[in-house]
Structures are given as structure tokens and as C-alpha cells.
C-alpha positions in Angstrom: 152.5 133.3 73.1 153.3 129.6 72.9 151.4 128.9 76.1 148.4 130.8 74.8 148.4 128.8 71.6 148.7 125.6 73.5 145.7 126.6 75.7 143.6 127.4 72.6 144.5 124.1 71.0 143.5 122.2 74.2 140.1 124.0 74.3 139.6 123.2 70.7 140.5 119.5 71.3 138.1 119.3 74.2 135.2 120.8 72.2 135.9 118.4 69.4 135.8 115.4 71.7 132.5 116.6 73.3 130.9 117.0 69.9 132.2 113.7 68.7 130.8 111.9 71.8 127.4 113.7 71.5 127.1 113.0 67.8 127.9 109.3 68.3 124.8 108.9 70.4 122.6 109.8 67.5 124.2 107.5 64.9 121.9 104.7 63.9 123.9 101.5 63.8 123.0 98.8 61.4 121.7 95.5 62.6 123.9 92.5 63.2 124.0 90.0 60.3 123.4 87.1 62.7 120.2 88.8 64.1 119.0 89.6 60.6 119.3 85.9 59.7 117.5 84.9 62.9 114.6 87.1 61.9 114.6 85.8 58.3 114.5 82.2 59.7 111.6 83.3 62.0 109.7 84.8 59.0 110.1 81.5 57.0 108.0 79.6 59.5 105.2 82.2 59.6 102.2 82.6 57.4 101.6 86.3 56.6 98.5 86.6 54.5 98.4 90.4 54.9 102.0 91.0 54.0 102.8 92.7 57.3 106.4 91.4 57.1 106.9 92.5 53.4 109.7 94.8 54.4 111.7 91.9 55.9 114.1 91.4 52.9 117.8 90.9 52.8 118.6 94.1 50.9 117.2 96.3 53.7 118.8 96.9 57.1 116.6 94.9 59.5 116.6 97.9 61.9 114.3 99.5 59.3 111.9 96.6 59.0 108.3 97.0 60.1 107.9 96.0 63.7 111.6 95.8 64.5 113.3 98.2 66.8 117.1 98.3 67.3 119.4 100.0 69.7 120.8 103.2 68.1 124.2 102.5 69.7 124.8 98.9 69.1 122.4 97.9 66.3 121.1 95.0 68.4 117.4 94.1 68.0 115.7 95.1 71.2 112.0 95.1 70.4 109.6 93.2 68.2 106.1 94.7 67.8 104.3 91.9 65.9 100.9 92.2 67.4 97.9 92.0 65.0 96.7 95.6 64.4 93.2 96.3 65.6 91.3 98.4 63.0 90.0 101.7 64.2 86.2 101.7 64.4 85.8 105.3 63.2 88.2 105.1 60.2 86.3 104.5 57.0 87.8 101.8 54.9 90.1 100.5 57.6 90.2 96.8 56.9 91.1 94.1 59.4 94.5 92.6 58.8 95.0 88.8 58.9 96.8 87.4 61.9 100.3 85.9 61.7 100.1 82.1 62.0 102.3 79.1 61.5 105.2 78.1 63.8 107.7 80.1 65.9 111.3 79.4 65.0 113.9 78.6 67.6 116.0 81.2 65.8 114.5 83.9 68.1 116.9 82.6 70.7 119.7 84.4 68.9 118.1 87.7 69.7 120.0 87.8 73.0 119.3 91.6 73.6 115.6 91.4 73.0 113.7 93.4 75.7 110.2 93.6 74.2 108.2 90.9 72.4 104.5 91.3 71.4 102.8 88.5 69.5 99.3 89.3 70.8 96.1 88.8 68.7 97.7 86.5 66.2 96.6 82.9 65.5 99.2 80.2 66.2 96.5 77.5 65.9 96.9 75.6 69.2 100.6 75.2 69.3 102.1 75.5 72.9 103.9 78.6 74.1 107.6 77.9 73.2 109.5 76.9 76.2 112.7 78.6 74.7 111.1 81.9 75.4 112.5 81.4 78.9 116.0 81.8 77.5 115.3 85.4 76.3 116.8 86.7 79.6 116.8 90.3 78.6 113.0 90.4 78.1 111.1 93.1 80.1 107.8 92.9 78.2 106.1 89.8 76.9 102.6 89.8 75.5 101.2 86.6 74.1 97.5 87.4 74.7 94.8 86.0 72.4 97.4 84.5 70.1 95.9 81.0 69.8 98.4 79.2 72.1 97.2 76.1 73.9 98.5 73.6 76.5 100.5 74.1 79.6 102.2 77.5 80.2 105.9 76.6 80.3 107.5 77.0 83.7 110.7 78.2 81.9 109.1 81.6 81.7 110.1 81.9 85.4 113.7 82.4 84.2 112.8 85.9 82.9 113.9 87.7 86.0 114.0 91.1 84.2 110.4 90.9 83.1 108.2 93.8 84.1 105.0 92.9 82.1 103.6 89.4 81.4 100.3 89.0 79.5 99.3 85.5 78.4 95.5 85.8 78.4 93.2 83.5 76.3 89.5 83.2 75.5 87.4 83.0 78.6 85.2 80.5 76.8 87.8 77.9 76.0 90.6 78.1 78.7 93.1 76.8 76.1 96.0 77.5 78.4 96.5 75.8 81.8 98.9 76.0 84.7 99.1 73.2 87.3 101.6 75.0 89.5 102.5 78.7 89.6 105.7 78.3 91.6 107.7 79.4 88.5 106.1 82.9 88.8 108.1 83.6 91.9 111.2 83.9 89.7 109.8 87.1 88.2 111.0 89.2 91.1 110.7 92.5 89.1 107.2 91.8 87.7 104.8 94.8 87.8 102.0 93.9 85.4 100.5 90.4 85.4 97.5 89.4 83.2 96.6 85.7 82.9 92.9 86.2 82.4 91.2 83.2 80.9 94.1 80.8 81.8 92.9 77.7 83.7 94.5 77.9 87.2 92.1 75.5 88.8 95.0 73.1 89.7 97.3 76.0 90.8 96.2 76.0 94.5 99.3 78.0 95.4 98.3 81.0 93.2 97.8 83.4 96.1 100.9 82.3 98.0 103.1 82.7 95.0 101.9 86.2 93.8 102.3 87.3 97.4 106.1 86.8 97.1 106.3 89.5 94.4 105.9 92.9 96.1 106.7 94.8 92.9 103.3 93.9 91.4 101.3 97.0 90.4 98.5 95.3 88.4 97.1 91.7 88.7 94.4 90.5 86.3 93.2 86.9 87.0 89.7 87.1 85.6 88.0 83.8 84.6 90.9 81.7 85.8 88.8 79.1 87.7 90.6 80.1 90.9 89.9 78.5 94.2 90.2 79.9 97.6 91.8 77.6 100.2 89.9 78.0 103.5 92.9 79.3 105.5 93.2 82.3 103.1 89.7 83.5 104.0 90.8 85.7 106.9 88.5 83.9 109.3 89.1 83.8 113.0 91.4 80.7 112.7 93.9 82.4 110.3 94.7 85.8 109.0 96.5 86.0 105.6 99.1 88.8 105.5 99.2 90.4 102.1 102.5 91.7 100.9 101.1 93.8 98.0 102.7 97.1 98.9 102.6 98.5 95.3 99.3 97.0 94.0 96.9 99.5 92.4 94.7 97.2 90.3 93.3 93.8 91.3 90.9 91.9 89.1 89.7 88.6 90.4 86.3 88.7 88.6 84.4 85.7 87.1 85.9 83.0 89.3 82.8 80.9 90.1 84.9 78.5 92.3 84.6 81.2 95.0 81.0 79.9 95.6 80.2 79.8 99.3 83.1 81.9 100.4 83.2 85.3 102.2 85.2 88.0 100.5 88.7 87.6 101.9 89.4 90.2 104.6 93.0 90.8 103.5 91.7 92.5 100.3 90.3 95.3 102.5 93.8 96.1 103.8 95.4 97.1 100.5 96.1 100.7 101.0 97.5 101.4 97.5 94.6 99.8 95.6 92.8 102.1 93.2 90.7 99.5 91.3 89.1 96.4 92.7 86.9 94.0 90.6 85.3 91.1 92.4 82.2 90.8 90.2 80.6 87.5 89.1 82.3 85.5 91.8 79.5 83.9 93.8 80.8 85.3 97.1 78.3 85.0 99.9 77.4 86.6 103.2 77.8 90.2 104.4 80.5 92.6 103.6 83.3 92.5 106.2 83.0 94.7 109.2 85.9 96.4 110.9 88.5 98.7 109.4 88.8 99.0 105.7 92.1 100.6 104.6 91.2 101.1 101.0 92.0 104.7 101.2 93.1 105.0 97.6 90.2 103.1 96.0 88.5 104.8 93.1 86.7 101.9 91.3 84.9 99.1 93.1 82.8 96.4 91.4 81.1 93.8 93.6 78.2 93.1 91.2 76.6 89.7 90.6 77.5 87.9 93.8 75.4 86.5 96.6 76.3 89.2 99.1 73.6 90.3 101.5 72.8 92.4 104.5 73.2 96.1 104.9 76.1 98.1 103.6 78.9 98.5 106.1 79.8 101.8 107.5 83.3 101.4 106.1 82.0 101.6 102.5 80.5 105.0 103.3 84.0 106.3 104.1 85.5 105.5 100.7 85.1 109.1 99.6 87.6 108.9 96.7 85.3 106.5 94.7 84.6 107.4 91.1 82.6 104.3 90.2 80.7 101.8 92.3 78.8 98.8 91.1 76.7 96.9 93.6 74.1 95.6 91.2 72.3 92.2 91.5 72.9 91.6 95.2 70.7 91.1 98.1 71.6 94.2 100.0 69.0 96.0 102.0 68.5 98.8 104.5 69.4 102.5 104.1 71.9 104.4 102.0 72.4 107.4 104.2 75.9 108.9 103.9 76.8 108.0 100.3 75.7 111.3 99.0 78.9 112.8 100.4 80.9 111.1 97.6 81.7 114.2 95.6 84.0 112.4 93.1 81.4 109.7 92.2 80.5 109.6 88.5 79.0 106.1 88.1 76.8 104.2 90.6 74.8 101.0 89.9 72.5 99.9 92.7 70.0 97.9 90.6 68.3 94.7 91.8 68.7 95.3 95.5 66.3 96.0 98.3 67.4 99.4 99.6 64.9 101.6 101.4 66.3 104.9 100.4 65.2 107.2 97.5 68.0 108.5 95.4 68.5 112.3 95.2 67.3 113.6 91.8 70.6 115.4 91.1 72.3 111.9 90.9 69.9 110.5 88.3 72.1 111.4 85.4 74.7 108.8 86.3 73.1 106.4 88.7 71.2 103.2 87.9 68.5 103.1 90.5 67.9 100.4 93.0 
């Protein structure tokens, strides 16, 4: 009897411990006083005309503030969602909110567990990107796009070795942000999504060499960056560039007019994981590369508004997973036999070319004719 009672008590104790452990995972811890003060100091330096930070008051747990996300276990601030909301077009009466402006306090350095920071679409009126952002070593997501920053992108961002997403785009018309050397980018060894569209990279001649050292990249957006192609990267007979983009699915190098006079680099056509390729508005010249194309996963291809000429290569015909293809405003000529086998194609633009083939009538609903 005693042993039986002891056994029942042990089972009861075990169940109690399990329930206690499971319930502790759902307890919402309150935020740290030091982190609340850091956020209050951050708010003091901001101008918030729309009152987006009106919930940021001392009497309220900062984990319940608008835009603040804390860890349920520790109460540490781990995310700041402070992007300017974009009004929904179809919502009647949805007014556009004013952007946050002002200065960015160094107090953010006290958020040592911060993993996610989004300040996009605000207006910081030409101040530089704070170099102390590079001390936020826990960051995995950083979005400063369209936030009115100017000047040199700080190389200290290269200290964010845990970063998965980096977006620091700016207006394509102003190029308010510049980079003279991209070597710091090599420190982001876990980076998957990179978007620096609109940033002036005309002095960063090592851009291709550096991003080639980050095999984890999944998406690269370098549109309107004033990129230049060094001759030995062109894949000519004198040199073949070996791309190391084993995970890359999206590559956008559009609107880089400094490519004028160059052939499309041959290494691009060996990216087997690529699903989307945009090389439009680049002033590339000459025919499409001949020889094997290993773009077996490609679904979206945009080569529009270049100075490409000649006939379409046979390799293009074999891209039978294409969903959209834009070859408009080129100097292509010849016949289009074979492309009608693209059963997955939903968008095709062949306008302003000199093709000698009539398009089948069944394709007229989604094709812009030559």
C-alpha cells in the first residue's frame, strides 16, 4: 500500500512539473525597465505627427506598445515594426499617415536582443544611416528603404553577421546613398535577401566579387545602382567568371546604364536555381550568348530596352518553364519557331522587333505583338 501511494504521488508530481513547464511557455513576461527607457529616449528624438507612437507611455508595459514585439519568455524587445503604413487603395477613407522624422537616438543600442528593425518609408531628412546600427549584433532583419537617409552607407553594417535581410533602397532619381567599397558586405555570411536598389555603387568596383562570397543569397536587387562591369567579368574568351550563387532565385540588375557596350555576362546563364532574371534598361549590346544555358528553373525573364540584336538563340526556346518573357524594344530578327511549346507562358512582350513570324491567334490575349 505504501509503495502504491508513493507511485501515485510520483506520477502526480511528474504531471504537475509537465503542466508547470508547458504553462510557463505561454506566460507573457513584462519588458525590461532599461529597454523601456531606451525606447522612451528613442521616441523623444522623433517627430510623430500622426501619433503612431501614442501608446508609448510609462504607465503601459512596453511589450504592449504599438510596433513593439517582445519575447514571451524573457520580455526582451526583439522586434520594432516602425515602417510608415501604406494606405490601402480600395479602402474608402483610409488616410495616409505622416512619416516618422527627426533623429535616431543612440539609446537603441541598449536593445541588445533586437532581431527585427523596420524604419522604411519614413523621412529622416537627409541624416546618415547611424553607424551604431552595426552594434545591434542580434539583428536578422533590417529595412531602411525609402526612409530619407543620405550619405555613405556605414561599413559597420558588416558586423551584423546574423543578418538575413538587408534593404536600404533609396529613390532612383536622387541616389542619396552611396557606397565606395562593398567589402563590408562580405561579413554578412548568412545574408539571404539583399536590396540596395537606387544606392550609388559606381565607385564600388568590387560589387560582383563581394556578393559572390555570400553563397546563402536567395534574392539580389541592385537596380539603378550605376553598376559597372569590369571587363574580366564578362565571360569572354580571356577569362571566365565562376559564380558561386548556389541558392540564388531572384537577380535584378536592371537600369544600370553603365553596362553600355557590354555583352550580357555569360556566367548569368549558368545559374541553375534562378527563377527570376531582370536585365532590362541596361544598354547591353550584341547577340544573346550561344552555348549551353543552364537556367532550368527560370520563370520570369526581362531583357527589354537594351541594344541586343540578331536572332534568338536556340537555348531560349528550351526555357519551357517560362511564365513571363519581355523582349521588347530590341533589334531581334528572324523566326520564332518553337516558342509556341511554352505551355506555362502567360505574358509575352515582343514589341518593337523585326521578327518574321506571325503569332498564333490563341496567344493574342496575353501577348504584345512584334
